[in-house]
C-alpha positions as CSV (number, residue, x, y, z in Angstrom):
1,M,24.7,-66.9,15.4
2,A,24.4,-66.8,19.1
3,K,22.6,-69.2,21.3
4,K,19.8,-67.9,23.2
5,G,20.4,-68.3,27.2
6,R,17.6,-70.7,29.3
7,T,17.8,-68.2,31.8
8,A,15.6,-65.8,29.3
9,I,13.3,-68.5,28.8
10,L,12.9,-69.3,32.7
11,K,12.5,-65.6,33.3
12,R,10.1,-65.4,30.3
13,Q,8.2,-68.5,31.6
14,R,8.1,-67.3,35.2
15,E,6.4,-63.4,34.1
16,V,4.4,-65.5,32.7
17,K,3.0,-68.0,36.0
18,K,3.1,-64.2,37.8
19,A,0.9,-62.6,35.6
20,E,-1.4,-65.8,35.8
21,R,-1.4,-66.0,39.8
22,A,-2.2,-61.8,39.2
23,A,-5.0,-62.5,36.9
24,L,-6.8,-65.8,39.5
25,K,-6.2,-63.3,42.2
26,R,-8.5,-61.1,40.1
27,E,-11.1,-62.9,39.5
28,K,-11.1,-64.2,43.3
29,R,-11.4,-60.7,44.4
30,E,-14.6,-60.2,41.5
31,V,-15.9,-63.2,42.8
32,R,-15.7,-62.1,46.3
33,K,-17.3,-58.8,46.1
34,E,-20.6,-59.9,44.0
35,G,-20.6,-62.3,47.4
36,E,-20.9,-59.7,49.3
37,T,-24.4,-59.2,50.0
38,E,-27.2,-58.9,53.0
39,A,-28.3,-62.3,52.2
40,G,-24.7,-63.4,52.2
41,L,-24.3,-62.6,56.2
42,V,-27.7,-63.7,57.9
43,A,-27.2,-67.6,58.8
44,T,-29.4,-70.2,57.7
45,A,-30.5,-73.1,60.0
46,E,-28.8,-75.2,57.9
47,D,-25.3,-73.1,58.5
48,L,-26.5,-72.6,62.3
49,E,-26.6,-76.6,62.9
50,G,-23.0,-76.8,61.5
51,Y,-22.1,-74.3,64.3
52,G,-23.2,-76.6,66.5
53,F,-27.0,-74.7,67.7
54,G,-30.1,-77.0,66.8
55,S,-33.0,-75.6,66.0
56,D,-35.8,-74.6,68.6
57,E,-38.1,-77.6,68.0
58,E,-35.6,-80.1,68.3
59,E,-34.5,-79.4,72.1
60,V,-38.5,-79.2,72.5
61,D,-39.3,-82.7,71.7
62,E,-35.8,-83.8,73.6
63,K,-37.0,-82.7,77.5
64,E,-40.9,-83.8,76.6
65,D,-38.8,-86.9,75.8
66,D,-37.1,-87.0,78.9
67,A,-40.0,-85.7,81.2
68,V,-41.9,-89.1,79.8
């Protein structure tokens, strides 16, 4: 009887990993497609604050405090 070569086992493992990576990519692509809506394209107040844009109310309050 011939011994199974280690290379065949390693090849099978590489193929399994490759298939798993492809499946993950497909899942991520599906999630991105589902998330692509117009609601996702509009920035919320929290998003704007995260980018450094404060709300107008805060700016008005700060200007009034400086004037007093």
